[in-house]
Every structure is written in structure tokens, then in C-alpha cells.
C-alpha positions as CSV (number, residue, x, y, z in Angstrom):
1,M,-15.1,21.7,-4.4
2,R,-17.1,18.8,-4.9
3,L,-16.4,15.4,-4.6
4,A,-16.7,14.7,-7.9
5,D,-14.5,17.2,-9.1
6,L,-11.9,16.3,-6.7
7,A,-12.0,12.5,-7.6
8,D,-11.6,13.6,-10.8
9,R,-8.6,15.7,-10.5
10,I,-6.9,13.1,-8.2
11,E,-7.6,10.4,-10.7
12,K,-5.5,12.8,-13.4
13,S,-3.0,14.1,-11.2
14,H,-1.9,10.9,-9.0
15,C,-3.1,7.8,-10.9
16,D,-2.5,8.3,-14.4
17,S,1.0,9.7,-14.0
18,P,2.1,6.6,-11.6
19,R,0.5,4.4,-14.1
20,E,3.0,5.8,-16.7
21,E,5.8,5.6,-14.7
22,L,5.4,2.0,-13.8
23,A,4.8,1.0,-17.3
24,R,8.4,2.4,-17.9
25,L,10.2,1.4,-14.8
26,D,8.5,-2.0,-15.6
27,F,10.1,-1.9,-18.8
28,M,13.4,-1.0,-17.7
29,T,13.7,-3.7,-14.6
30,E,12.6,-6.7,-16.7
31,N,15.1,-5.5,-19.4
32,V,18.0,-5.1,-16.7
33,A,16.9,-8.6,-14.6
34,R,17.3,-10.4,-18.1
35,V,20.2,-9.2,-19.3
36,H,22.1,-9.4,-16.1
37,R,20.0,-12.4,-14.3
38,D,23.5,-14.7,-14.9
39,K,25.9,-12.6,-13.3
40,K,23.7,-10.2,-10.9
41,S,21.0,-12.6,-9.2
42,H,20.2,-9.6,-7.0
43,L,19.0,-7.9,-10.0
44,T,16.4,-10.5,-10.2
45,I,14.9,-10.1,-6.7
46,V,15.0,-6.4,-7.3
47,R,12.4,-6.9,-10.0
48,E,10.5,-9.4,-8.2
49,A,9.9,-6.8,-5.9
50,F,9.0,-4.1,-8.2
51,V,6.3,-6.2,-9.9
52,D,4.9,-7.0,-6.5
53,Q,5.0,-3.3,-5.5
54,G,3.4,-2.3,-8.7
55,D,0.5,-4.6,-8.5
56,E,-0.2,-3.5,-4.9
57,L,0.0,0.3,-5.9
58,E,-2.4,-0.7,-9.0
59,S,-4.9,-3.0,-6.8
60,H,-4.9,0.0,-4.2
61,V,-5.6,2.8,-7.6
62,I,-8.4,0.5,-8.9
63,K,-10.0,0.4,-5.5
64,E,-9.9,4.1,-5.6
65,E,-11.6,4.8,-9.0
66,K,-13.8,1.9,-9.2
67,I,-15.3,1.8,-5.2
68,L,-14.2,4.7,-3.0
69,F,-14.2,7.6,-5.2
70,P,-17.8,6.4,-6.5
71,Q,-19.3,6.1,-3.0
72,K,-18.0,9.2,-1.8
73,I,-19.8,11.0,-5.1
74,E,-23.2,9.3,-4.3
75,L,-22.8,9.8,-0.6
76,E,-22.5,13.6,-1.5
77,E,-25.1,13.5,-4.2
78,E,-27.6,11.7,-1.8
79,T,-27.2,14.8,1.0
80,Q,-27.7,17.6,-1.6
């Protein structure tokens, strides 16, 4: 399999789905933290941890899509 095909496959199967799931979970954790913030302060901590981890994951995915995959594809094309 060519690197371009592999990168495309990875993006579709391992990048798009987590982004969709993160959006859904972001909505849910925000609502729970907002509704229960006065009674259960630990939910706000969970929300903050989720946001931090979501940001970290998104940053990682963007680096793969914008830097790593294009570099590997370019390298493969140069060696052919």
C-alpha cells in the first residue's frame, strides 16, 4: 500500500471518528458540569480534564494531517 493511501485510510478511520465523538462528549460534559456545578464540583474538574485531553488529541491529529503524513508522502514520491 502506498503511503498516501495509508495516510488517507488512517485519517478517515482514526481521525474523523474521534473528532465526531469528541464533539458529542464535549457537549455532554459541558451540560453536566453546568447543570451540576454548584452541587458536585468534581464534575467541573472532570470537564476541565476532558477539555485538556481533547485539545491534546486534536493537536496531535492536526500534526499528523498537516505535517507528518505530507512529509512521508513527499518522501515516498521522491524515492520513486
